[in-house]
N, C-alpha and C positions, 0 to 999 in steps of 0.2 A: 504493500500500500504506500509505503513511503516513496518508492521509486516511481509509482504510477502518477502521483500528484505532482512531482517535480516538473515534468514536461508541460503540464497544464499551467502551472504558475509561471514558468519561463515564457510560455506562449503569450500569456496575459501581459507579462512584463515587457516583452518585445513590442507587442501591439501598442501598449501605453507609450513606450519610448518613441515609436514611429509617429504616433499622433502628436505627441509633444514636440517632436522635431519639426514636423510639418507646420505646426502652429507657432514655432519659435519666434518668428519675426513679430507676429501679432502680440505674443506674450511680452517680448522685450518692449515693444511700443507701449503696451498697456502699463508695464512697470515704470517706464519713464514718465508717462502721464500721471500715474499715481504719485511718483516721487515729486513731480512738479507741483501737484496739488498739495502734497504734504508741506513743501516749502512755503507755498502761498498761505496755507492755513496757519503754519507756525509764525510766519512773519506778520500776518495780519492780526492774529488773536492772542497767541499764548507765549510768544518769545519773552524771556527765556524760560524754557520748561525743564532745563537740566543744568549741570555744572558748566560754567564758563572758565576757560583757561586764558591767562594773560602770560605770554612768553616774554621773559626778559633776556635779551641776547648778550648779557654780561654777567659777571659774578655778583653774588649778594653784597649788600651794604653800600653800594655805590648810589649815585643820584638816581639812575634809572630804576634801580631796585626799590629805593625809598618811595619814589612816586608811584610805581606800579602797585606796591603793597597798600599805599594810601588809597588809590583808586579802587583796588579790589575790595577792600573793606567797605567802602562807601557803596559800590555797586551791589555788594551782597545785601546791605541794608535796604537799598532802594528796590531791588528786584526780588528780595526774599529767596535768593538762591545762593548756592555755594559758588564762590569765585576763587580760584586757586592761582597762585603765581608760580611759574616754572622758570628756573634759571637755566638757559641753554647757551653758555658762553662759547666763544671760539671764533677765530678768523675776523677779529675786529667787529664782531656783531653779526657777521654774515651767516654763521651756523644757525643761530636761533631764528633769525629773520627768514631764512630759507624754509624752516619748519612751517612758519605761518604762510609763506607764499604758496606752499604745496598743500596746505590744509583744505578741508572742505569749506566752501564759502557759505557757511550757515550761521555765522555770528558767534560760534562757540569757541573759536580759537583766535585770539587777538594778539597784537604785538605792541609792546611799548617801544616804539621806534625812536631813533635819535638822529642828530645831524650826521653822525658817522654812517649809520645804516642806510640813510635815505638821501644823502647829499654828497658826502665825501668819498665813500667807498666806490661809488660808481666810476669815478675817475682814477682812484688810487689802485684798485685791484685789476689786474689784467684779465682775470677770469672770474667774473661774478656768477654766482649760482642762481641769481634771480634778477629781474628787472625792477628797480625800485619804483618806477612810475607805473608800468603796465600790470605788475603782479599784485598790487595792493589797492585797497579802497580806503582813503584817508577818512578818519572819523573826527578828530579834533586835536589841535595842539593843546598840551596841558600847561607847560611852563617853559619860559626862557631862563637860562642860567648863564649869567655873564662870567667870563674868566677874570681872574685877578692876577696882575703882574706882581710877583713877590720876590724879594731878595733877602739875603742873610741879614740879620739884625746889625751886624758889624760892618756891612758893606760901606765903601767910601762914597756912596751915592744914596740920596734920600728922596730924590724926585726923578721923574722921567727925563727931564732935560739934563740933569746931572749924569744919569746913566748913559744917555746917548753921547754926551760929551766925553765921558770916560772911555766908552767903547771906541769912539773915533780916534782918541789919543792913544789907545792901546789896541790896535787892530789884531784880531785873532785871539785875544786873551779872554774874551767873554765866552762862557758856555751856558747853554740853556737846556734844561731837562724837559722831559715830557713823559706821559704815560705810555708812549709807544709811537712808532713811525706812522704818520698819516692821521693821527688823532687831531682833534681841534686844538689841543695843547701844542702839538708839534707845529701845525699850520699857523697858529697864532704867532709863534716865533718866526716862522718863515715870512709871514706877512710883515712882521716888524722889521726883519732884515731888508725886505724889498723897499719898504717905505722910508727907512732911515739910512740905508747904505752901510750900516754897521756890520762888520765881519764878526761872526761868532759861530761856535760849533754846537751842533745838536747832539745831545746825549740822551738816547731813548732808554726808558726803563720799562719793566713789566708791571705797569700800574703806577698810580699816583703816589701811593704811600712811600715806596723806596726813593722816589724822586724828592719828595718833601723832606724825608729824613736826611738825604745827602745835602739838600740846600741848607737845612738847619746846621748840619755839620761842616758846611763850608766847602764841600766837594764840587759843587757847581755854583755858577754865578747868579742865575735867575731862573724863574719858572712861571709860565702861564698855567694856571690851574683853575678848575671849576670852583666857584665861590664857596659852596658847601664844604669842600674838602679843606681849604686853607683858612677859612674864616676864623676858626678857633685858634689857629696858630698866630694869626695877626692880632687878634684880641688879647691873647696871652703875652704878646711881646716877643715870641720866638722868631717871628719873621716881620719884615717891613713890607707893607703894601704900598706900591707906588702909583698904580692906576688900575681902573677897571676897564673892561673892553666893551661895556654897554654904551648906549646912546646918552644915558643920564646917570647921575650918581646913585649908588645903592643905598637904600634906607638903613641898612645895617652898618654901613661904613660911610656916612655922609661927608666925612672929612677928607676922603680919598677921591681925587678927581678922576675923570675918564681919560683914556689915552687920547681921544680926539681933542678934548679941551686942553690937554697938556702939550699940544703942538702938532700931533699927527692927525690932522683933520681928515675925517672919513674912515678912520680905523674903527671897525665895528665887528666884533666876533661874539656871537651868542650861541652857546650850546643850547639845543632845544630838544624837547621830548614830547611825543604825542602818541595817540592811539591809532592803530590801523588794523584793518581786517583783510582777508584775502580778496583779490579782485573777483567780482561776480557775486559777492554777498548782496542779497536783495536790498534795494534802496530804502525800503521802509525799516529794515533792521538797522541799517546805518544811521538813519534819521533818529530812530528810537535811542540808539546808543549815544548819538551826538547830544540829543536833548538831555539825557540823563547825566552825561559827563559834564556838560556845560553847567547844569544846575549844581552838580557836586562842586566843581571848581569855584563857583561863585558864592558858595556858602561861607560865612565868616570864619568858621573854624578851619576849613581847608585853606582859605586865603592866608590865614595867620600862619599855618604850618608851612606853606610854600614860601612865604616871605621870610620866615624865621631862619630858613637855610640859605638865604641870600638869593632866592629865585624869584621870578616874576610870573604870576598867573597869566596865562595867555589863551583862554578859550576862544574858539572860532568855529565857523561852519565847515562842513566837509569840503565845499568848493574853495573856501579861503585857504584851508590847510593844503589842499592840492596845489593851488597856485603858489603858495609859499615854498613848498617842497621843490617845485620846478625852478623857481628863482634861485633858491639856495644851491641846487645842483649846478646851475650855470655859473654862479659866482665862484664856487669852490673848485670847479674844473679848471678855471684859469689859475688859481693859486697853486693847485697841485701840479699843473703843467710847469709853471715857472720855478717851483721848488725842486722839480726833478724827482720827487718822491714816487715810489712804485713798489707794489707788493705782488708777488706771483700768486 
């Protein structure tokens, strides 16, 4: 009996497979239609219905990570859903950014992007794994972070003008550190060289912390660094702040002038941070995320937290953020080209 049933079962199985194979195209089409309907239903009514991930393409504890965790906590409150932060560092931010570029465009995988991942790397890296413009849907900028030019507390110069004069009188003796080749800290120094004509040597480090330590110890001459990183060192007296790279003075250090007002008119470097989704994410999901993020950034407690680390809240529409990214990409392509910086 066991053997007599097997052929019958097999015959039914073969017949079923043939029927399914013949109907395969229709089934695939039906599946796509159903998937499309699900996306529409999700975007129109219930988003978010599950956990959202925000990818940070750098290591923990940096400005990118700080802002991502702040936004994640606020999104979780607003949407009543779990929002997790995942650190995916590597290749100057390209590794984590590429994860988001290749993710499903459903609003559940977001990127905390930066000036590096979406403006500088495009020109700096010879082989980019993603297209910073085409592969992402901008949501909003979150904050601008000016860089601060700092020197050792015992340096023989206390103003930008004195630093430039010393550098010209001692060609090649100045060294400037950075958190790595091609970062905004490095390119701030390159832009400084281009605008002043001062000869100085770039010393790249694997992160800001060792660069700051060497500056305090007198191993390097100067450093452009993100305000949140060096603000405590300036306030404690371990370093001297000569100028900020923003358009206006920083409220945390109102006594320190900008580079532009110190004589280098037009010198403006702002590290910036914003939320992006994979390209193809439904427009109504992008709009919902934008409205939520802008409301969060404009709340008094979030504004206070952003300002306290020397940053400036900068909420905007998706279209404004997209135009900003395009302008920044063009600006830094020229600086990268003139500096000669390149990464394989």
